[in-house]
C-alpha positions in Angstrom: 35.8 -81.8 11.1 39.3 -80.6 12.0 41.7 -80.1 9.1 44.5 -82.7 9.0 47.2 -80.1 9.1 45.8 -78.5 12.3 45.7 -81.9 13.9 49.2 -82.7 12.9 50.4 -79.3 14.3 48.6 -79.9 17.6 50.2 -83.4 18.0 53.6 -82.2 17.1 53.3 -79.1 19.3 52.0 -81.2 22.2 54.9 -83.6 22.1 57.3 -80.7 22.1 55.5 -79.1 25.0 55.6 -82.3 27.0 59.4 -82.5 26.4 59.9 -78.9 27.2 58.5 -79.2 30.7 61.2 -81.4 32.3 64.0 -80.2 30.1 63.3 -76.5 30.6 62.9 -77.1 34.4 66.3 -78.8 34.7 67.9 -76.1 32.5 66.6 -73.4 35.0 67.9 -75.3 38.0 71.3 -75.8 36.4 71.5 -72.2 35.0 71.7 -73.5 31.5 69.2 -71.1 29.8 71.9 -69.7 27.6 72.9 -73.2 26.5 69.5 -73.4 24.8 70.2 -70.2 23.0 73.6 -71.3 21.9 72.2 -74.6 20.5 69.3 -72.9 18.7 71.6 -70.3 17.1 74.1 -73.0 16.1 71.2 -75.0 14.5 71.1 -72.4 11.7 74.6 -73.6 10.7 73.4 -77.2 10.7 70.5 -76.3 8.4 72.8 -74.3 6.1 75.2 -77.2 5.8 72.3 -79.5 5.1 71.0 -77.2 2.3 74.5 -76.7 0.8 75.4 -80.3 0.9 72.0 -81.6 -0.2 71.4 -83.8 2.9 68.5 -83.9 5.3 68.7 -80.9 7.5 67.5 -82.8 10.5 70.5 -85.1 10.3 72.9 -82.1 9.8 71.4 -80.1 12.7 71.5 -83.1 15.0 75.1 -84.0 14.2 76.3 -80.5 14.6 74.5 -79.9 17.9 75.9 -83.1 19.3 79.4 -81.9 18.4 78.8 -78.5 20.0 77.4 -80.0 23.2 80.6 -82.2 23.5 82.8 -79.2 22.7 81.1 -77.0 25.3 81.3 -79.7 28.0 85.1 -80.2 27.3 85.8 -76.4 27.3 83.7 -76.0 30.5 85.7 -78.7 32.3 89.0 -77.0 31.2 87.7 -73.8 32.7 89.0 -71.8 29.7 86.3 -69.2 30.4 83.0 -68.9 32.3 80.1 -71.0 30.9 78.0 -68.0 29.9 81.0 -66.5 28.0 81.6 -69.8 26.2 77.9 -70.1 25.3 77.8 -66.5 23.9 80.9 -67.2 21.8 79.4 -70.5 20.4 76.1 -68.9 19.7 77.5 -66.0 17.8 80.0 -68.1 15.8 77.3 -70.6 14.9 74.8 -67.9 13.9 77.3 -66.0 11.8 78.7 -69.1 10.0 75.1 -70.2 9.4 74.2 -66.9 7.7 77.3 -67.0 5.6 76.7 -70.6 4.5 73.0 -69.8 3.8 74.2 -66.9 1.6 76.4 -69.3 -0.4 73.6 -71.8 -0.8 71.3 -69.1 -2.3 68.4 -70.1 0.0 65.2 -68.2 -0.6 64.0 -65.7 2.1 60.8 -67.6 2.6 62.7 -70.8 3.4 64.9 -68.9 5.8 61.9 -67.4 7.6 60.5 -70.9 8.0 63.6 -72.1 9.7 63.9 -69.1 11.9 60.3 -68.9 13.2 59.1 -72.5 12.5 56.3 -73.7 10.3 54.3 -76.1 12.5 51.3 -75.9 10.3 53.3 -77.6 7.5 54.1 -80.6 9.6 53.6 -83.9 7.7 52.8 -87.4 8.7 56.4 -88.3 8.3 57.4 -85.4 10.6 54.9 -86.5 13.2 56.4 -90.0 13.4 59.9 -88.5 13.5 58.9 -86.2 16.4 57.2 -89.0 18.3 60.1 -91.5 18.0 62.8 -89.0 18.9 60.6 -87.5 21.6 60.2 -91.0 23.1 64.0 -91.5 23.1 64.5 -88.2 24.8 61.9 -89.0 27.5 63.4 -92.4 28.2 66.9 -90.9 28.4 65.7 -88.1 30.6 63.8 -90.5 32.9 66.9 -92.8 33.3 69.1 -89.9 34.6 66.5 -87.8 36.4 67.1 -88.7 40.0 70.9 -88.4 39.6 70.5 -85.0 37.8 68.5 -83.8 40.8 71.3 -84.8 43.2 73.9 -83.2 40.9 71.9 -80.0 40.7 71.8 -79.5 44.5 75.4 -80.5 45.3 77.5 -80.9 42.2 80.9 -80.9 43.7 80.1 -83.5 46.3 78.3 -85.7 43.8 81.2 -85.7 41.3 83.8 -86.2 44.1 82.0 -89.3 45.3 81.1 -90.8 42.0 83.0 -89.9 38.8 80.0 -91.3 36.8 78.2 -88.1 37.7 80.6 -86.2 35.6 79.1 -87.7 32.4 75.6 -86.7 33.4 76.2 -83.1 32.4 77.3 -84.2 28.9 74.3 -86.5 28.6 71.8 -83.8 29.6 73.4 -81.4 27.1 73.0 -84.1 24.4 69.4 -84.4 25.4 69.0 -80.6 25.0 70.7 -80.8 21.6 68.3 -83.5 20.5 65.3 -81.4 21.6 66.6 -78.3 19.7 67.1 -80.3 16.5 63.6 -81.6 16.9 62.1 -78.2 17.6 63.4 -76.5 14.5 60.5 -77.7 12.4 57.9 -76.6 15.0 58.8 -73.3 16.8 61.8 -72.4 14.7 65.5 -71.6 15.6 64.9 -68.2 17.3 62.0 -69.3 19.5 63.2 -72.7 20.9 64.5 -71.3 24.1 61.3 -69.4 24.7 59.3 -72.7 24.6 61.8 -74.3 27.0 62.1 -71.4 29.5 58.9 -69.5 29.7 56.6 -72.4 30.9 59.3 -73.7 33.4 59.9 -70.2 34.8 56.2 -69.4 35.0 55.5 -72.6 37.0 58.5 -72.5 39.3 56.8 -70.3 41.9 53.6 -72.3 41.7 55.2 -75.7 42.4 56.4 -77.4 45.6 58.4 -80.3 44.0 60.5 -80.8 40.9 58.0 -83.2 39.5 55.1 -80.8 40.0 57.0 -78.1 38.3 57.7 -80.5 35.3 54.1 -81.5 35.0 52.7 -77.9 35.2 55.3 -76.6 32.8 54.4 -79.3 30.3 50.7 -78.6 30.8 51.3 -74.8 30.2 53.3 -75.6 27.1 50.4 -77.7 25.7 47.9 -74.9 26.4 50.2 -72.4 24.7 50.5 -74.7 21.7 46.7 -75.1 21.3 46.0 -71.4 21.9 48.9 -70.3 19.6 47.9 -72.6 16.7 44.2 -71.6 16.8 45.2 -67.9 16.9 47.5 -68.6 13.9 44.8 -70.3 12.0 41.9 -67.8 12.6 44.0 -64.6 12.4 46.6 -65.7 9.8 49.5 -65.2 12.2 52.9 -67.0 12.2 52.4 -70.1 14.3 55.7 -70.2 16.1 55.6 -66.6 17.4 51.9 -67.0 18.3 52.7 -70.0 20.5 55.5 -68.1 22.3 53.3 -65.0 22.8 50.6 -67.4 24.2 53.1 -68.8 26.6 54.1 -65.4 27.7 50.5 -64.3 28.4 49.9 -67.5 30.4 53.1 -66.8 32.3 52.1 -63.3 33.2 48.7 -64.7 34.4 50.5 -67.2 36.6 52.4 -64.4 38.4 49.1 -62.6 38.9 47.6 -65.7 40.4 50.7 -66.1 42.7 50.3 -62.6 44.0 46.7 -63.2 44.9 
């Protein structure tokens, strides 16, 4: 009989993989790969604030990432600097402040490693319900804006000129990414979130003919990566988060070999 903690890890990882397919695909189309990095690095500051203030780190991370998503959107619209420059600055400031606050909170190295690389094998029943509920909210929000986001992706200037409501879609999508990152801290960890988002989507891009096909294949690849990574982690005593990412990378390389044939 499968151990409960492995079953919980598989459920949590599968939910995250399903979410990462469409989110990661849209991030690639809109050249927002660095945004995932910026959010994941800033998540460390949210965790540090939560530890120092004695509040739930999920709440602290989620609130801080929402603020960062809004800030980036406003700065991008003001054209203060190029988007990749802004994201680099946000990522480095968030990471640096996070390390400083963690030093002040006297967090143990083992706890810090768990936050950086995830601890999916330690997911509890309460975590499962949290992931499923927030995951459902993300999927509903994503489905409600999906068609408009496709239009925005292919012709952003025209879409915004014809309908000012399109301007809010960028912000809403970035808020969705922020929600995903805050959810992924427990599973893949801060440093590996972007890999889970980008590797499956990038690997399936050249094997798909439509956006929806790419979403489905990226999610499926993510689920396979989760299963493979967790079992490698269990049987060979490897850190689960990195094992999942390496599994995704191997599957990604295999997809390119298949494409060439």
